[in-house]
C-alpha positions in Angstrom: 21.9 4.4 10.2 19.2 3.6 7.6 15.7 5.0 8.3 12.9 2.5 9.1 10.4 1.7 6.4 6.9 2.6 7.6 5.0 1.6 4.4 6.2 -1.1 2.0 4.3 -2.0 -1.2 5.7 -5.0 -3.1 4.7 -6.2 -6.6 1.1 -5.0 -6.3 -1.1 -5.9 -9.2 -4.6 -4.4 -9.1 -7.5 -3.9 -11.4 -11.2 -4.2 -12.0 -12.3 -7.4 -13.6 -10.0 -8.2 -16.5 -8.7 -4.5 -16.7 -5.3 -4.3 -15.0 -4.8 -0.8 -13.6 -1.5 -1.4 -11.6 1.1 -4.0 -12.5 4.1 -4.8 -10.3 4.0 -1.6 -8.3 6.7 -1.5 -5.5 8.0 1.2 -3.3 9.0 2.0 0.3 8.1 5.0 2.5 10.5 5.7 5.3 9.7 7.4 8.6 9.7 11.2 8.1 9.9 11.0 4.4 7.5 13.0 2.2 6.2 10.7 -0.6 4.0 11.9 -3.5 1.7 9.8 -5.7 1.4 11.7 -8.9 -0.3 11.0 -12.2 -3.0 11.9 -14.7 -6.7 11.2 -14.4 -7.5 7.5 -14.4 -4.0 6.2 -14.0 -4.6 4.4 -10.7 -3.7 6.8 -7.9 -7.0 6.3 -5.9 -6.9 2.6 -6.6 -3.4 2.4 -5.1 -4.5 4.3 -2.0 -7.5 2.1 -1.5 -5.2 -1.0 -1.5 -2.8 0.8 0.8 -5.5 1.4 3.4 -7.0 -2.1 3.2 -10.3 -1.0 1.5 -9.5 -3.5 -1.3 -7.9 -6.9 -0.8 -4.8 -7.7 -2.7 -4.7 -10.8 -4.9 -1.1 -10.3 -6.0 1.6 -8.5 -4.1 1.4 -7.1 -0.6 1.1 -3.9 1.4 2.8 -3.6 4.8 2.4 -0.9 7.4 4.8 -0.9 10.3 5.9 -4.4 9.4 2.4 -5.9 9.4 0.9 -7.2 6.1 -2.5 -5.5 6.0 -4.1 -8.5 4.4 -3.2 -10.8 7.2 -4.1 -8.7 10.3 -7.5 -7.9 11.7 -8.9 -4.4 11.5 -8.3 -3.6 15.2 -4.6 -4.5 14.9 -4.2 -2.6 11.6 -5.7 0.6 13.1 -3.3 0.3 16.1 -0.3 -0.2 13.7 -1.3 2.9 11.7 -1.5 5.0 14.8 2.0 3.9 15.9 3.6 5.1 12.7 
């Protein structure tokens, strides 16, 4: 049986103004999996995490937590989905 995906990031494009920091980032995190985001200073780790928690709104791509697209749910539902994971 395949493990359930808790976090799904699909084709995320992110940046500041005309400066693209992340282009086409995609990955899944399964229940119980240890997932590491690793890279040098200024490569976009913090930017990625800010999109993943909904602090920044995506313009391209999507971030899903427990099956809910974080850009299409209200804050109350998002918090509930995060606690369920």
